[in-house]
N, C-alpha and C positions, 0 to 999 in steps of 0.2 A: 345442973350437969356440969362437971368439971371441964375447963377449957382445954381443948386439944392442943397438945404440944406440937410445935412446928418441927417437922422431921428435917434433919440435917443430912444433906447428900454430899458426900466427900467429892471434891473436884477431881476430874479425870486428868491424868497427866497428858501433856502435849505429845509425849512420845507415842501414845496410843492413837494419835490422829484426831483428837478432840480438843478444842480450845477451852481452856479453863474459864468457867463462868458463862459459857455459851448458853443462850436461852433465858438468862436472867433479865428480868424487867427492872429497869432503873428509871425512877421518876426524874424528869428534867423540867426546868422552867422554859416555857415556850419562847420567851424573849431571848434567853441565852442561846437557845437552839437556832433561832432565826439569825441572830448575830453571827453565830459560828458557821452555819451552813449556807444560809440563803444570801446574806450580805456579800460574801466574797463572789458568789455567782453573779449577783446583780452588778457589782462593780466591774467584773470581768466583761460582761456584755456591754456595759456603757463605755468602758475604756478601750476595749480591744476588739469590738465587733461592729456595733450599730451606729455610733455617733461619729461623724467626720471631724477631722481636726482642721487647724487653721490653714494647712496647705491644700485642703479640699478633698482629702482622701481618707477612707477607712483603712485599717490595717490590711485587709484582704486586697484592696486595690493596690496599695503601696508595695506589698510583697510581690504581686504579679508583675507590675511595671518594672520594679527594680531587677527582678530575675530576667526579664526580657532585655533590659539594658545591659546586664552583665553577659548575656548571651550574644551581644553584638547585633541585636535586631534593630538598633536605631539607624544604622547605616547599611547593614547587610540586607540580603533578600529574605523573603518569607520562609518560614519553616512550619512543619505540621503542628497544629495546636496541641496534639498529644505530647510532643516533645516539650513544649512550654509548660504544660500542666505538670509533667513529670519533674522538671527542674524546679518549679515553684514549690513542690511538696517539701523541698529542703528548708523552706521558710514557713510554709503554711501547712500545719498538720491536720487540717480539717477534711482531707479527702479530695480526690480528683474531681468529683461532680461539683462540689462547691467552688473549686478554683475555676473550672470551665464556665460555670454560670456567671462568675465575676467577669471573665474575659468577654463573654457574649455581651454583657451589658455595656462594656467599654468599647465595643467594636463599632466600626463604621456601618456594617451591614445591619445591625440591630436598630440603628437610628434613634437611640434614646438620648444621645448627647449632642449638644450644639457643635462641639469640637471633639470628635472621637479620638481616643488615645491609642486605639488598636486599629491598624490598617489591615482589614480582613479580606479573605477570599473564600468564597463558598457560601453555603446557606447558614446564616446566623439568625434566622427568624426575624420577627419584626416587633418592635415595642408596642405598636398599636393593635396587635392581633393577639388574642388569647389562645387560639388553637394552632397558629403557625409555629410549629416546633423547629428548633435548630438541629442541624446535622450533628452527628457524633464528632468528637475531637479528632478522630483518625482521618476524617474526610476533609476537614477545613485547614486553612493555612493563615498565618498571621505574622505581623511584624509591628514595630512601634511606628505610630504616625509621626510626621515631621515636627508637629508642635511639641512632642515630648522632649525635644532638645532643650526647650525652655524649662522643663521640669527638672532636668538633670544637669543644667548648666553649673559647672564648677562644683559638682558634688564630691569630687576627689580632692577638693581644696579645703577640707575641714569646715565646710559651710554649715553642716548639720552634725548632730551626734549620731554615733553608731552603737548598736547593742548586739549582744550575742543572740543567735537564733535559739529555737527551743531546745536543741541538743548541744549548743555551744560548739558547733563545728564550723560556723562561719558567722559573719556579721551582716547586719542590715540597718538601713537608716531609720531613725525614728520619725523624720519628716523629710519631705522632698523640697529642695530650695527653689520652688517655682518663682519665675521672674514676673509673673502676673497673678492677680487674685483668682486662682482657679476655683477657689471655694464658692465663688459667685457665678463663674462662667458656665459650669456644668451642674445640672440638677443632681441632688443627692437626697435620698430618703432612707430612714432606718427606724426600727422600733426596738427600743431597749427595755429594761425592766423599770417601770414607773415613769418613763419619759420616752419621747420620740423626737425625730428630727425630720424636717421636710424643707429643703432649700431649693427654690426654683432657679432656673437658669436665666442669666442676663447676657446681653450682647457683648462679646469680647471687646470690641472697639470702644463701646460706651463705658464699660467697666474700667478699662485702662485709662481713658480720658478722665473719668471721675476720680479714680485713685490718684492720678497725677495732680489734678486740681485740688483735691483735699490735702495732699502733702504740702502744696504751696500755700493754700488758704484753708485753715482748719474750719472756718465757718462757711465753706462753700455750699451753695444750695444744690443738693444732690439731684433733685428732680429736674434741674435745668440741663443736666448732661446724661442722666440715667432715668428716662421717663417711666419705664415699666419693664417687667421681665420680657424675655424673648424665648419662646418655647421651640424645641426642635421640630415639632410637628406643625409649626405655624399657628394657624387659627387667628381669631379676632379677639383682642382683649377689650372688654367693655370698661372703658377707662373711667374710674372714679377717683378724682384727685385726693379727696378727703380720705378715702380708704387706702390709697397708695401711700399717703403721708403717714398713716398709722402703721402700715407694714414697715416702712423705712425707719420709723422711729422705734417701734417695739419689737419687730421681728415676728409678729403674729398678725394673722388676718386672712382674708379670702380674696382671690382674684377670679372674676367671672370670665370664662373663655368660651367663645362661640365658634362653631364650625364654619368653614367657608364652602360655598356652593356656587354652582352656575346652572342656569336653566337652558336646556337645549330645546329650542322651539320646534325644530324639524322633527325631533323624535318625541316631543312632549314628555321630557323626563328631566329630573334634577340629578346632577352629578355632584356628590359631596367629596371633596379632595383633601380636606384638612379637618381634623377633629381635636377636641381638647385632650391634654396629656393624661387626664384622670380617668379616661374611659377607653373602650376598645371597639373595634368594628362589630364583633359578635354581639356585644351588649346592646349596641344601638339597633342592629337589625332585629334582634329578638324582641326588643321593646316596641318597635314600630309594628312588627307582626302582631304582637299582643294587643296593641291599640286598635288595629284594624279588626281583629277578631271580636273585640268588645264593642265595636261600632262607634268608638269615640273619634276615629279618623276614617272618613268615607271617601276621600279624594284619591286614594292610592289604589292602583290595580296590581302592582308588583314591586318588590324590592329585592335586590341581589347585591352580593359582594363581588365586585369586579377588580379587586386588588390584583396587580400583576407586576411585571418588570417595570412598568412606568410609574408605579407607586400606588398609594392608597386611592380607592375609588369605590364609593357606594352609590348605586344607581337606583332612583325611585321613579317608576313609571306612573304617570298621572292619568286619571280619567278625563274624558273630554269635558272641557269647560272649567276645570279646576284652576284656581289661582295659585301659582307656585309660591309666591311670596307670602300669601296668607297661610298656606300650608306649612311653610318653613317656620313662620312665627308661632304656629301652634306646636310644631315639633320641638322648637327650642324650649317651649314651656313644659312639655310633657316628657321629653327624653333627655338623655345626656349629650345630645348634640350641642347643648349649652350646659356647661358644668362649672363647678368652682374648684380651683386649686387652693388647698389650704396650706398656708405658709406657717412654718415653725422653725425659725432660724436658730436651732440649738446646735452649738458647735463646741468642741473641746478646745480649751485654751490652757496650755500648761497642765493638762490632766484634769481640768475642772470644766464640767458642762455648763455652758452659759447661753441663754437666749438673748440674742443681740439684734439691734437694728442694723441696717446696711452701713451707716456711718461708723458705728462701733466695730463692725467686722472689718471694714477697710482700715481703721486705725490699728486694730490688732494685727492685721496682715502686714501693714507698714512697719510696725515694731518688729515683727518676725523677720521681715526682709532686711531691715536695717542691721539686725544681728547677723544675718547671712553675709551681707556685703562687708561688714566689719571683720568677720572671721576670715573671709576670703582675702581681704586686703592684708590682714596680719599674716596669713599663710604666704602670700606673694612676697611680702616684705621680708619674712624670715628666709625664704628661698634666695632672694636677691642678696641679702646680707651674707648668707653662707657662701654664695658664689663670689661675691666681692672679696670676702675674706681669703678664699683660696687663690684668687687672682693676685691679691696683694703679695702672697707668698711667691707666686710665679714671677711677679715683677722684681722681687728681691734677687732672684738668681740671674736676672737679666744683666746685672752688673758684672757677673763673672761666671759664665757657663762652664768654663774650664775648671773652675774651682769645685763646682758641683760634681762634675764628672770625676775629678780627682778624689773627692771625698768618698764617692761610691766605690771607686776602684780600690782605694787603699783600705776600705773597711773589710775586715776578715770575715765577720759573721753577718748574715742577712738581717738579723734582728737589730743590729747596731746601725743600720743605714739611716733610719729615720732619726734616732737620737743625734747622730753625727751631723746630719743636715740641719737639725734644729740649732745645734751649737755653732755650726759654721756660718749660718746666715741670720741667726737670731729670730727664727720663725717658730710657730707653735707646732704641735704634733699633727693637727689636721692639715696644715699647709705643707708640712714636710712629707706627709703621706701622699698628698696630691702630687707634689713634685717628683717623688720617688716613683710614681706610677706612670710618668711620662715615657712614651716609647722612645727608643734610641733615635728613630728617624725624625722625631719632633724636637730633638735637642739642637735646633738651629735658631738663629736670631729672628728670622722671618716669622716662624710659627709663634714664638713667644711674644713678638711685637703685636701680632694680630690678636692674640688672646688678651693682652694687657690693654689694647685699645678699647675693649668693652668696659673698662673701669669707669671712664667718665660717664658713659650711658647708664651704668648701674647706679652710680652715685646720684645722677639726676632722677632716675626712677625711684630710688629709695627716698629721696627728699619729697617727691610727689606723693608717694604712699604715706609717708609720715604726715604730710599736710592733710590728706584725706582723713586719717584717723583722728587728727587734732580738730577737725572742723565738721560737725554733724551736717552742716548745710551741704557740703560736698558729697556726703554719702547720699543724702536725699536727692541731690541733683543726678547722681548716677542711677538711682532707682527710677526717677522720672524719665531719663533718657532710655533706659531699658524698656519701660512701659510703652513709650512712643514707638520703639522699634518693633515690639511685639504687635501692637495695634496695626502698624503699617504692613507688617509681613503676613499676619494671620487674620486680620479683621475681615468680617463678612457683612453684607447688608442684613437688616432685620428680617426675620421670617414672620414674626407675629405683628400684624398691623393693629393700630389703635382705633377704636370706635368711640367717639365722644358722645356725650348725652344728646346733643342736638342732631347727631347723625343716626341715632338708634331708631329703628322702626318700633312701633308700639307692639310689644310682644303679647299683650293681653288679648284674649279672644274678644273679637267684636261681638256686640250683642246679637247681630243677625246670625252668628255662627252657633249660638245656643238657642235651641227651639224655645220660644217664649209662649206660654199659654197659662191660663188661670189654674191655680192649684190651691188646695186647702192643706195647711200645715198643722200637724198635731204634735204636741210635745207632752210627755208624761212626767210625773214626779220622779220616777225611777230612771229616767234618762233615755226613754225610747222615742223615736221620731218616725212619723209617717208623712208621706207626701201623696195626697189622693186628689185626682181630678174631680171636678164638680159632677160630671156624668157618673163616674164610678161611685161617688159618695151617695148620689141619689138612689143608686141601685143596691147599695150596701145595707146591711142590717146593723146590729149593735157593734160597737168597737170592741175588738178583742184586746184585752189587757192582761198583764201579769197579775197574779193574785195579790191583792192589796194595793195595786197601783191605780192611779187615776190620771185623767187628762188635766193638765194644768194650763195649757195654752192651746187655743184654736184660732189660727190666723189665716185670713184669706189673702193670698199674695200671688206672685207669678213665678214661673220656673227659673227666671233669671235673677231672682232676689238673693241678697246676701244674708247669711245667717251668722249671728254672733252668740256664742255660748259662754256666758260668764260663770266662773267656777268659784268654789269656796277657798281657793288658794290664790286669789287676786290675779287670776289669769283669764284670758279670753281666747277661745279657739274660733277660727274663722272657717266658713265653708260657704258653698253656694247651694241653693235648692236643687240645681241641676246635677250636683254631685251625688244626689240620692235618687234611687230608682223610684218610678211611680209604683204605688202599691195599693192594697185594698184594706178595708176596715177589718177584714177577717184574719189579718196577720198581725204579729206583734210589732213589726217594723224594725228599723235599724237601731242598734244599741250605740248611741253616740260616743260614749267614752272609749269604746273599743275601736270604732271607725276612725275617730280623730286621734287615736293613740295618746290618750290623756295619761297623766301620771297615776300611779297606783293609789287607790283610795280617794282620788279626786272626784268631787261631786259637782254637778251642774246646778246653779242656782236659778238661772233664767235664760230663756232664748229670746234674742232680739232679732227682728226682721226688718230690713231696710232695702230700698232700691237705689237710693242716691246718697246715703250717709248724711242726710240733712236732719236738722233738729238737735236735740240735746238728750243726754242721759243724766238722770238725777240719782245720786246715791245718798241714802239717809242712814246714819250710823247711830248706834246705841247712845253715844255721848251727846246727842242732840244736834250734831253738826250735819250739814248737807253740802255735797259737792256737785256742782253743775258743770258737766264736761261736754264739749262739742262732740257729736257723734263722728264728725270727720276726723277726729284724733285717732280713730280706730281703723281708718282707711290707709292702706299701704300700697305703694307702687310695685313692690316686689313679690306680691302674692304670698306673703308670709302666712302660715297657718296657725301660728301661736304667738301671742303677745303677752309678755310678763308685765307686772306692775300695772294691771288693768284698772285698779282702783286702790284707794288707801287702805293699809292694813293696821292702822293705829287703833281702830275701834271696830267691833263686830258690825257687819252690814245687816241692816234691818229690812230695807226695801230698796228696790231698783226700778225706776220708772223711765219710760221712753216718752219724750214729748216732742211732737213735730213742731209745736209752738208753745209759748208760755201759757200756763193755766194755773188754777188754784189747787193747792194740795192740803189735805186735812191730816194733821199729825196728832197722834195720841200717845201719852206717856203711860208708864206703868201705874201712876197714881190716878189715872182717869182724866187728866187734864187734856184739853184739845186746843190746837192752834191752827188757824186757817191762814195760809201764806200764799201769796202770789209769787210764782217762780221768777217773775220779771225783776224782783228786787234782789235776786241772787245772781251775782256776776258769774258769767261763764268763763271757764278756764280751758286752755288747750293741753295742759299737763294732766295726763290720765290719773296719776296717783296723788293728786292734790288733796289736802286734808279738809278742804272746804271751809265754810264759815259757820259760826254758831247761830243756829236758827231758833231752837227751843232751849230755854234755860231750865235746867233740871234741878230739883231739890235733892237733898242727900239721899243716897241709895235708890234714887229714881232713874229709870232708863227710858229711852224712846222705844215704844213697842210696835208702832205701825205708822205707815205713811201711804196715802192713796190719793189718787186724783179725785177732787171734789166734784160731785154731781148735785144739781139742785134738789133739795129735799133731804140730803144726808143729815142735816141738823135743822131744827126749827128756827133758830135765831142765829144765822151765820155771822151777823155783825158782832155778836158777843165774842166770837173767837178770832176776829180779825184784829191783829195787834202789829205794832211796829217791832220788827225783829232787832235783836234777840228778845224773846218774850217767854214768860212761863206758861202762857195759855190760860184757859179758864175751865172751871169745873162745869159739867152739864147742869142745867136747871132740874128741879124736881120733876117738872112736866116731861122733860126729855128723858130723864131716868125712868119715869113710869112708862113712857112710850117704848123705851128699849126693853123694859121688863115684859110689857105686853107682847111685844114682838117675839121675845124668847119663848113665851108660853103658847104662842099660836101653833 
């Protein structure tokens, strides 16, 4: 069949309202399309929206505060928020709702910042509440807080660069010349494309002291003056010096924050007044209610949100006889009353996003501030030199005022006044222009003498400014002095208190809080788990299993036992028997990979049950090596549910044995050789992913096939297989081979 000729359609002219080539499909490389369309968007979000810069502000914050500054709201009274939002739209084209949301977060009423930049009046909502909405901008009022004077100090003295706004009708600063490291003082979070930023807040006085100390001594120990963050909502920081050092060094890590509470014995209730910054009142209340409904918390009779004008307050009514401190220890473990603030100090420095530690951030801020002070000094120097230059011209006419008057009177044209004065007194055009503008009433000797007396002071000031520019130490001294002034004027006591390890109550549930009774634990090959009481097991019939599945482990234990599930990806998942509901043999049970949220495709190799993490775990690998690891290595104080690097991944795992105490193990290779080894000769390690030691020597292409605990009678002549390791083992005798064959035929 002949190939159909492609029909050609003539393009329609644009004059007819149709674009030429419209509807035509053009193939493009996906990489070039991403670079052309997506990359500019990603860069815009990173550079102009989500990531704070070294002055501590995102562009939306800076545009709002600068607009308020230009409106005179630093010293004047409050104005309607709607007025501020409308004026800010000249700089921020993203709409009034986004601008007002930004103002709310910076406000005193919202309570999200240690040092709010907006002095607000009216309902601005609360940072710690999800449902407490703020009033519309037409109802609220605002002005700049007093501390903003430190953000805008000398901004009109060329301390920072200015750029055109989006329609080139006015200019805005690229950074604010903050006299203190505001980037660390107030919290800032943002999610960009492919990266995020989360900077926690630190106490202003401590930050200023640390910045000053680091300027003087670059190797200053930051933790000695800046112990930990300080959150606006207070709370208790569970202080871990090692973790804090990591955050200060790398800019990444987590800080555990616990709520503060008080027990009212007269009303038998707990009042929670401070919560972590990463949660809300509603989330906490909903979680507690859910725990009560599930029966996991039985000491609570009621919980309510009593937040009001006095501040945050969650009240928990207790049942008679309940221990408030044990209850709070349980709630800290089960709810966000204790939560982790994740740090990611990602900050834009000269247009480049960088994740930095606290020391590096302070160094970058210091470099930025040095440039601000230098530019301010150059501005002041130029102004004073210009003024001195003019006064020098005024001093010249002091010698003969009548001559100056005569020159002006005898000049026929106004345009010739300045040139004639220049010729008459030997001064330049700027000086002559200044003299010519003097009022007639000021042409007396007293006025001119007063003006020229400033010459000596100006010369002294100019010499001092030049000395500052010539000596970097003097610039640093100015910065240190300004930091001390800010700390003294605006410093506040810490809101978050520190709890050290020896002060922490044991947050783990005590054993008597978990009902402890005998149970039978069943685990199947396909990953199903059942916990059945002995009474229920006696009354049950046959175990219900998924088709093709079988029970691989049946262990008698207690409800308080710990469970370890080792997987084929060198990971172990931890749980307690009490985490699973009692069930019957007639149900399938819990599917463990789903309940413990294992990785997709991950399979469980074996379940281990322990009550005290005593004894050892023996791992046998295909290459003939064996690793003996203390079971206590898998015990964690922080109730972690997942441990990586649970065992070595250098060779496939053949067998995993749990030994309360040392015993003999019978190993068999793929060539039929057997080796009987006492585990006491294998040294125990505390490192979970140790490669172990060579126990069975394997010939070429041979592998270890099995390893099991030896029981009397497993082999007829056990001494034949007992060797000093590493050993190749021995082949079974003819009699033993015949015995095995007879067993197979039975």
